[in-house]
C-alpha positions in Angstrom: 79.8 -51.9 -23.6 78.3 -49.0 -25.0 74.2 -49.1 -26.5 74.3 -50.4 -30.0 71.9 -48.9 -32.7 71.1 -51.0 -35.5 69.0 -50.2 -39.0 69.2 -53.6 -40.9 68.4 -57.0 -40.2 72.0 -58.2 -40.9 73.5 -55.7 -38.2 71.0 -57.1 -35.7 71.8 -60.6 -36.8 75.4 -59.9 -35.8 74.3 -57.9 -32.7 72.4 -61.4 -31.5 76.0 -63.7 -31.8 76.2 -63.4 -28.3 76.6 -65.8 -25.3 75.3 -62.5 -23.1 71.5 -61.6 -22.7 70.8 -59.1 -25.5 67.6 -56.3 -24.5 66.2 -55.0 -27.8 64.9 -51.7 -27.5 62.2 -50.5 -30.0 61.7 -46.7 -30.1 61.1 -43.6 -32.0 62.5 -39.9 -32.0 59.2 -38.6 -31.4 58.0 -40.8 -28.4 58.2 -39.6 -25.2 58.1 -42.6 -23.2 60.9 -43.9 -25.4 63.0 -40.6 -24.4 62.4 -41.7 -20.9 63.1 -45.1 -21.4 66.2 -44.4 -23.1 67.6 -42.8 -19.8 66.8 -46.1 -17.8 68.7 -48.0 -20.7 71.7 -46.0 -19.8 71.7 -46.4 -16.2 71.1 -50.1 -17.1 74.4 -50.3 -19.1 76.1 -48.1 -17.1 75.4 -50.3 -13.8 75.3 -53.9 -15.6 78.1 -53.2 -17.7 78.8 -56.7 -19.5 76.2 -58.6 -18.4 73.5 -57.0 -20.9 74.2 -55.9 -24.4 71.3 -53.2 -25.3 70.5 -52.9 -28.9 67.9 -50.2 -29.7 66.2 -50.4 -33.2 64.5 -46.8 -34.7 61.3 -48.2 -35.8 60.7 -45.4 -38.4 64.3 -46.3 -39.8 64.0 -49.9 -39.5 60.3 -51.0 -40.1 60.8 -54.3 -41.2 62.7 -55.2 -38.0 59.6 -53.9 -35.9 57.4 -56.3 -38.3 59.5 -58.9 -37.6 59.4 -58.4 -33.7 55.6 -57.5 -33.9 56.0 -54.7 -32.3 52.6 -52.8 -32.0 53.2 -50.0 -29.9 56.7 -48.2 -28.5 58.5 -48.6 -26.0 58.7 -52.1 -26.9 61.4 -54.5 -25.4 62.4 -57.8 -26.1 64.9 -59.9 -24.2 67.1 -62.6 -25.7 68.2 -65.1 -22.6 70.3 -68.1 -24.0 68.9 -67.6 -27.6 65.4 -67.6 -26.6 63.1 -64.8 -27.3 61.1 -64.0 -23.7 57.8 -62.4 -23.8 57.6 -58.1 -25.0 58.0 -55.6 -22.4 55.6 -53.2 -23.5 55.7 -49.7 -22.9 57.9 -47.7 -20.4 59.6 -49.7 -17.4 61.2 -47.7 -14.2 65.0 -48.9 -13.7 64.6 -51.0 -10.7 61.5 -53.0 -12.3 63.3 -53.8 -15.3 66.3 -54.9 -13.6 64.1 -57.1 -11.4 62.2 -58.2 -14.8 65.7 -59.3 -16.3 67.2 -60.6 -13.2 70.4 -58.5 -13.1 
């Protein structure tokens, strides 16, 4: 499964219609830590293919989604497990730590 990029609330809502764990990553092109975290997300996607659905939201292109999820800084990650929104993960997180945090 590839990483999905969304720009509208409607697109995000469609991506959330799943029984899988969803990881929503908020980012911006100019953000250095976001670029580093993108590599972590690619590695997670490759290693945990099928277990986690990864959705990326560019905060500059989709400020209304960022506002809805109360994004104050980036990278900002939210997990949805069993349709329940978990506490935010703020900042860059190394691959092994992220795997441990989300339980995959």
